[in-house]
C-alpha positions in Angstrom: 74.6 96.8 91.2 78.1 96.8 89.5 80.5 94.6 89.0 83.8 94.4 89.9 85.3 91.0 90.0 87.0 88.9 86.9 85.3 86.4 85.4 86.4 82.6 86.2 87.5 82.6 82.8 89.3 84.6 80.2 86.6 86.0 77.8 87.0 84.0 74.6 85.8 87.2 72.8 88.3 89.5 71.2 89.2 92.6 73.3 87.4 95.6 71.6 89.4 98.7 70.8 87.1 100.6 73.4 86.3 99.2 76.9 83.4 100.8 78.7 83.9 98.5 81.6 85.9 95.0 82.1 83.0 93.3 84.8 82.7 90.5 84.6 83.4 90.2 81.2 84.5 92.7 78.5 81.8 95.3 77.9 81.1 95.7 74.4 78.9 98.1 72.2 75.5 97.4 72.2 76.6 96.0 68.6 78.2 93.5 69.2 76.9 92.6 72.8 74.6 89.4 71.0 78.3 87.8 69.3 80.1 88.4 72.6 77.3 86.1 74.2 77.2 83.6 71.6 80.7 83.6 71.6 80.3 82.7 75.7 78.0 80.3 75.3 79.7 78.3 72.4 82.2 77.3 75.0 80.0 76.2 77.9 78.5 74.3 74.9 81.4 72.9 73.7 82.0 71.8 77.7 78.7 70.0 77.4 77.3 69.1 74.3 76.7 65.6 75.3 75.2 66.5 78.9 71.7 65.9 79.5 69.8 69.4 79.9 68.6 70.2 83.8 65.3 71.7 84.5 64.3 73.5 88.0 62.1 70.1 88.8 65.1 67.9 88.2 67.8 70.2 89.9 68.8 68.4 93.0 70.6 65.1 93.1 68.6 62.1 94.4 68.8 61.1 98.0 71.2 58.1 97.5 73.6 60.2 95.4 73.9 62.8 97.8 74.8 60.0 100.8 76.9 58.5 98.3 79.1 61.6 97.8 78.8 62.4 101.7 80.2 58.7 102.4 83.2 59.3 100.1 83.9 63.1 101.4 83.5 61.7 105.1 87.0 61.3 106.5 86.1 59.6 109.2 83.0 58.4 111.2 81.4 57.3 114.7 80.4 53.6 115.1 77.7 52.9 117.8 77.3 49.3 118.9 75.2 47.7 122.0 77.9 46.3 124.2 77.6 43.1 126.4 76.6 45.0 129.6 73.6 46.4 127.5 75.1 50.2 127.4 75.7 52.0 123.9 79.2 52.2 122.9 80.8 55.4 120.2 83.6 55.3 119.0 85.5 57.5 116.5 86.9 55.6 113.4 88.3 56.6 110.4 87.2 54.7 107.2 87.2 54.0 103.4 84.0 53.0 100.9 84.3 50.0 98.5 82.1 51.0 94.8 78.8 50.5 96.6 79.8 52.7 99.3 80.2 50.0 102.1 81.9 51.1 104.5 85.5 49.6 105.8 86.7 50.5 109.4 89.8 50.6 111.2 88.6 49.6 114.8 91.2 49.1 117.4 89.0 50.3 120.6 88.4 47.2 123.0 83.8 46.2 122.9 83.5 48.3 120.0 84.9 45.2 117.4 82.5 43.1 117.9 82.2 40.6 114.9 78.1 39.8 113.1 77.2 42.7 115.8 74.5 44.6 114.7 75.8 48.3 114.6 75.2 52.0 113.4 77.8 54.2 111.6 77.3 57.7 111.8 79.2 60.3 108.9 79.0 63.6 108.0 80.5 66.6 106.1 80.2 70.3 106.4 79.8 72.3 103.4 81.3 76.0 103.7 80.6 76.2 107.1 77.0 76.5 106.6 75.6 73.0 106.4 76.1 69.8 107.5 74.3 66.7 105.4 75.0 63.6 107.5 74.5 60.0 106.3 74.0 57.1 109.5 74.8 53.3 108.1 72.6 50.3 109.8 74.5 47.0 109.2 76.4 44.3 110.7 80.4 44.8 111.6 82.3 41.6 110.2 86.0 40.3 109.1 86.6 40.5 106.1 86.5 36.7 104.7 88.6 37.3 101.2 91.9 38.1 100.3 90.9 39.8 97.4 88.8 42.4 99.6 91.3 43.1 101.7 93.7 44.2 99.3 91.1 46.3 97.6 90.4 47.8 100.8 94.3 48.3 101.6 95.0 50.0 98.2 91.7 52.9 99.2 93.1 53.0 102.6 96.9 54.1 101.3 95.4 56.5 98.7 93.0 57.9 101.2 95.6 58.4 104.5 98.7 58.1 102.7 99.3 55.3 105.2 98.9 51.4 105.6 96.4 49.7 107.1 96.5 47.2 110.4 94.5 44.3 108.5 94.5 43.0 112.2 92.4 46.0 112.5 89.8 46.2 109.1 86.4 45.5 110.0 83.5 45.9 107.5 80.1 46.8 107.7 77.4 45.4 105.1 75.0 47.8 104.6 71.3 47.1 105.1 69.4 50.8 106.2 70.7 54.2 105.0 69.3 56.9 106.6 69.8 60.7 105.0 69.5 64.3 106.4 69.9 67.4 105.4 71.2 69.7 107.9 71.2 70.0 111.5 67.5 70.5 113.0 66.2 68.9 109.5 64.3 65.9 108.9 65.4 62.6 107.8 65.0 60.4 104.5 65.5 56.5 104.5 66.9 55.8 101.3 66.5 52.1 99.3 69.8 49.9 99.7 70.0 49.3 96.1 69.8 52.6 95.2 72.7 53.5 97.1 74.7 51.3 96.5 73.8 51.9 92.6 74.2 55.7 93.0 77.6 57.4 92.0 79.1 60.4 94.0 79.0 63.7 92.9 81.4 63.7 89.8 82.4 67.3 91.1 83.0 66.0 94.6 87.0 66.7 95.1 87.4 70.3 93.7 83.4 71.5 94.7 85.1 73.4 98.1 87.9 75.4 96.0 85.3 76.3 93.7 83.2 77.4 96.6 85.9 79.2 98.0 87.0 81.3 94.6 83.7 82.0 93.5 82.5 83.7 97.0 86.1 85.3 97.8 87.1 86.1 94.4 83.3 86.3 92.5 80.9 87.4 95.6 79.5 90.8 92.8 78.9 87.7 90.4 77.2 85.4 92.8 75.0 88.1 94.0 74.2 89.0 90.1 73.4 85.2 89.6 71.0 85.2 92.5 69.4 88.4 91.8 68.7 87.7 88.1 67.6 83.7 88.3 66.1 84.0 91.4 62.7 85.3 92.1 62.0 86.7 95.4 60.1 89.0 97.0 62.8 90.8 99.9 66.3 92.4 99.3 69.1 90.4 99.7 72.0 92.1 102.0 74.2 89.1 101.7 74.3 86.1 99.0 76.8 83.1 99.7 77.3 80.0 97.7 77.8 77.1 99.8 77.6 74.1 97.6 78.0 73.0 93.5 77.1 69.6 91.7 76.4 68.1 88.9 73.3 69.6 88.5 73.7 73.2 90.1 74.5 75.3 93.2 73.3 76.2 96.4 73.0 79.6 97.6 72.0 80.7 101.2 70.6 84.6 100.9 70.4 86.6 104.1 68.1 89.3 104.5 65.8 91.0 107.5 63.9 88.2 107.6 66.5 85.8 108.2 68.5 82.6 106.3 67.0 81.7 102.8 68.4 78.6 101.1 67.7 78.3 97.0 68.8 75.9 94.6 70.1 77.5 91.1 70.1 74.5 88.1 72.9 74.4 85.8 70.9 74.7 81.7 73.0 71.3 81.4 74.9 68.5 83.8 78.2 69.1 84.2 81.0 66.7 84.9 84.5 68.4 86.0 86.1 71.4 86.4 86.3 73.0 83.4 82.6 72.5 82.5 81.8 74.3 85.8 83.9 77.7 85.4 82.3 77.5 81.9 78.7 77.5 83.2 79.2 80.0 85.7 81.3 82.5 83.0 78.0 81.9 80.8 75.5 82.3 83.4 77.3 85.1 84.9 77.6 87.3 81.2 74.2 86.1 80.9 73.1 87.7 84.4 74.9 90.7 83.9 73.3 91.5 80.3 69.5 91.4 81.5 70.6 93.4 85.0 71.9 96.0 81.5 68.7 95.1 79.7 70.2 94.1 76.4 68.7 91.0 76.4 65.6 89.3 78.1 65.9 86.5 80.5 66.5 83.1 78.2 65.6 80.6 81.2 63.2 79.3 84.1 63.2 81.9 87.0 63.8 79.8 90.5 60.3 80.7 93.0 61.0 78.8 96.0 63.6 79.6 98.5 63.6 77.7 101.9 63.7 79.8 105.6 67.3 77.8 106.9 66.2 76.7 110.4 69.8 77.0 112.6 70.5 74.4 115.1 70.9 75.3 118.8 75.2 75.7 118.6 74.8 77.9 115.7 71.7 80.2 117.8 72.8 83.8 119.5 71.6 82.0 122.7 74.7 79.2 122.5 77.1 81.7 121.6 75.7 83.4 124.5 76.2 80.6 126.5 79.5 79.9 126.0 80.5 83.5 127.3 
């Protein structure tokens, strides 16, 4: 496939006098290809010199890490309690989380804010309009008894929402059980509370969406090429979209005549910042281009497994017809 999208970063290799193609990187004469590739690899290697390598087998963050990331990114959630009359009551609430992932909610709804009541708090975060991981936290609703804790949550609230919180409306949930669901129509997974509190949210979470948008809008052919070269598949992809990126790799949705498939491609090494992500994508894009042109042989383990995406009823053709 011919490429027509610029690379995320400018090429670290000086421009040759004769340029045959500029996409995705400056094309060099065959004798200079290996030198160019070494230059690109050096940039990515320098950015991740101390990072451990990533294999296909461990390319996915743990369930606890995913849950912590969802809780950090979701701006609001739904608190559910059983009222005195025995009826379950669910109300929406904004929240912030502490260092262990326990949420603090601002509740003004009458009947929902009952101290020492068993409750569940459901949050979700939609990734690129294509997948919605969800996390449900079960625990007891309490009032903060420590002034230091109240001030800490007030500071986090100010940072997240740009406003002060009414301390009288602040409630905490002591997390006792955690249910993680990868997407609608998917099975849930119970996360061990100690693993949840010890896990760290993904370091790329605050700029992952902007990276995804840039890759899909400006570097769509590079994304398609990376899929073609790095994934072992036996069908023709009609469209490839990146839907999420984290420290270990990135997720793609692949359209074909047989439906939509999800595939996970790992980075060669863990990344922890935006520069590292862009360097890794540049290196992978350049190597995929070289493999496509038969200049070099692949130097990676191909991804073998594609998972068919099960769409929810709300995304189905039946639901769209129902709306008409």
